[in-house]
N, C-alpha and C positions, 0 to 999 in steps of 0.2 A: 092243947095241943102240945108238944112236950118242947119247954126251955129251951135254948140253942146253950152250948158252953161259952162262955165268955170267949174264949181266943177263936171262936167261929164269929163272933160278932166284931171284933176287933179283924178281922181277915176282911170279914164283909167289906166293916167302914173305911179300909186300908184301898181294898182294888178300887170300890164309888167313889174314891178321894182322889186314886190317882187315874180312872177314869174321866174324870170330871178338870183332869190339868191337863191331862192330855187333849181335851174338846177345845181346851182353848187353847195351847198352846199349837192345834191344827187351826183358827180361826185365825189366830193373831198372826200364824207364818201365812196363812191364804189374805189374808190382811198389808201384809210386809210385800207380800207378791204385786200389789196393786200399785200404780202410779197414779196418783189423782190432783195435782196440782194446778192454781189460779195462784197468775203471778206479774207482776208490775213492775217492769224494768225503766232502765234510763244509760243514754252509751251515748258516743262519737259510734259517725257513719261519715263515709268519704264523703268528701266535697264534690263540687263538678270541676272537672276534669277537663272536657269540652263543651262545645256547647256548636252548632250550627243553625244559621238563621234563613229562609229565603225568605225574599222577601214581591210584591208583584205590586203595581202601584198604575192607577188611571190617571193620568195629568186632563184637569181641568183651563183646559184654556183656549183659544179660539183655533188654532192649527190642530184640538187634540192632540192624543197620544198616550202612550203607552211607557213604562219603562219597569226594570225587573232586575235583580239582586241578588249576591248571595256573600255573606260573608262566613266565616269560621272563627273560632275564639281557641285557644289552649291553654292548658297550667301551665306552661315553658316560662313566663312570667309574673304569675301569680301566686296568691295562695286559697288555698281553697278545704273549705270545713267545715264541719256538720255535724247535724244531733238530733234524737229519736228519741220517743216514748211509747212505748208497748204496753197492754194490756192485754192479757188471756190466758188462756188454758192446757194444760196438759192431760195425758191421758197413756199410759202403756203397762207394761205387764214383764215380769221377770219370767222367761218359758224355762231354762236348764239353767240351774247354779245360777251365778252371778248376771247372765247374759241375761238382753231382755229386748224389745219394745219400747216405741212411745212414738204417740202422732199429737197434736194439736195445731191452734189457729190463737193469735195473737192481731187486735186493730193497732195500727203504726198513725204517730203523728210524729213527723219530721221533716227539715230545711236542710238542704246544703248549698253553699255558696260558693260562687269565684269571684275574689276579691284582685279588679284590674289593677296593675302597676306602672301597664305603659298607653292609657288611652284607650282600648280596648272596651268594652262595657261590663260592668256585674253583671252579673248574671246570681241569681235566687233562686231557687228552684221548694215551694213549700207544698209538702205535698203528705195527705193523709188513706189509708183502705187497711187490705187483711191481708197478713199473711200465713200461707199452709206450711207445715215439717211434718217429715214424718223420719223418725230413724232409728239408729241402736243406743241402749240404756248399758251403763255395763253400774254395780252395787261394788259400792269400797266397803261398806260396813251395812249397817242397821242406821246409822244417820244420813252419811253420806254417797252420791251415787254421782256418774258423769254421765251427759249425752252429747251424743255425733249426732248434725240432724241437719239435712239438704233445704233449702227455704225457699219460697216463690210468693212473690208477694205482687197483686197487681190493688191501683187505687187509680184517684184522682191528684192533679199533681196543675198550683198556678205559678205559670216563673214569669218574672218580673225579670226585664231586662232596662239597664241605669247607665248613667254614668254617660250619659251623654249620644243617644243614637241621632236624633235629630241638632246638628249643631247651629240652634239659632235660642238665645235666651227664651222668644217669646213663645216660643213652640214647649212643651215638653215632654222634657228627654226621656222619660221613662216609660217604657210598657209593657203590659204583661196581656196576662191569658191564662185559661185555663183547660186542660189534656188530663191525655191519659198519663198513668204511672206504673212503671214495672220495675222490680226489683228480684236479686236472686244468690245466694251462695250459699256457705255451710257455714255452720255455731257447734263450738264444741262450748261445753254449758258442764257447770261442776257445781252442782248443788248438795246444801247440811241444811239438815233439818234439826231444831231445838226443840226442845220443852214438850215434843210431840207432832207441833200442828203448826210451827212458823215455821219459815225457812229465809235462807237465805243462798244467795248466786252470783257466781259471776264468767263472762262468757268472752270468748275471744271468737272472731271469724275471717270471713271474706265477702263482700258484697258489691256488686254491683248494678247499675241504676239508669234509665233513662221515661224522661221526661219532656211530653213533647206534648204542645199548647202551641194552640193558634192565638195568635197576636190578631190587632186591628186598630185604629186609627184616624177620627178621621181629625185636620187640622187646617183652618187657615198660614196659607203660607204667602210670603212676598221674595221680591228678587234678594238675590243675595244669599239664602237660601244654600245650605251644603248638610251634603249628608255626610260621616265617616265610618268612611272606608278600611279597618285593618290601618287604620293612622294616618291614611289620605281621605284632606278634605274633597269633593267632589263635589261642584258646584249644579243646581237646580233650575233649569229654566223659569224665570217668571212666571206665575203661576196665581191662577184665582184661590183654589181649594187641590189639597193632596189629598186625597180617596186611596187608602191602603192597605194593607193585607200581606199579612207575614206568618210563618208558620218556625217556630224555633222547636231545637231539638237538642236538652243538655243531657249527657251522660258524668259518669262518674264512676269508680270503680276502688278497691283500695280496703285496707285491714277495718275493722269492728270492735270496738271493746266496751265493756259495761258490766253494771250490776244490776241486781235482782232483786226484791222481798216478794212473801208468799206464803201458801199458807197449804198446808197439804192436811186435802180430807182423806 
């Protein structure tokens, strides 16, 4: 075989190197077009802004009987607050230029409170569940991007109502029960990847939620026992036992904000 001229060998090596670099750049670009993150977050969520409590009781005394009551609670004279932790993942693709889509799911564990100031009961809803989100992504540069995603979550909640539902020291004033949880909203998030894999983020958004629980208790009561309803003592007839059930619905809505840390695959 006739040896190739030196300039031909050099040209072949340059072309091969350029082709390899182009292939590597194409692969890197394809990887850059994918969002695949695991994230852990903590932030503020709305407190309980209103609660409705509907009660139905069977009173066990010689004449027999039953009664029902309803009461409502609002945040006009209360302090409300909440906090939540999140653990989840996101997947997405950039489709055209810097715009793309993103979708994901995250586990949530949060608590919302309403603290009474004028005699109404305190209300606490501790919830856990899963949230699903889908939305758009915008790439600012190779290290930073934004996401705008509506979300919807479902789960379970334990609601505790305290502050003296039953106005007698011999009867436990707190009542609690479990039920369903639903939340919804939208989040605007910003993320920055450093050292290629590690990620920091901030988010701001709006959330509404509803926590519905079934409360029940069976407590011995006696003469002079009264219920506090909207700040007014309502006496109950002399009884041997008071077997009651109640349903509470707590709601809240407002701004959310928090921080995240994550890992980009």
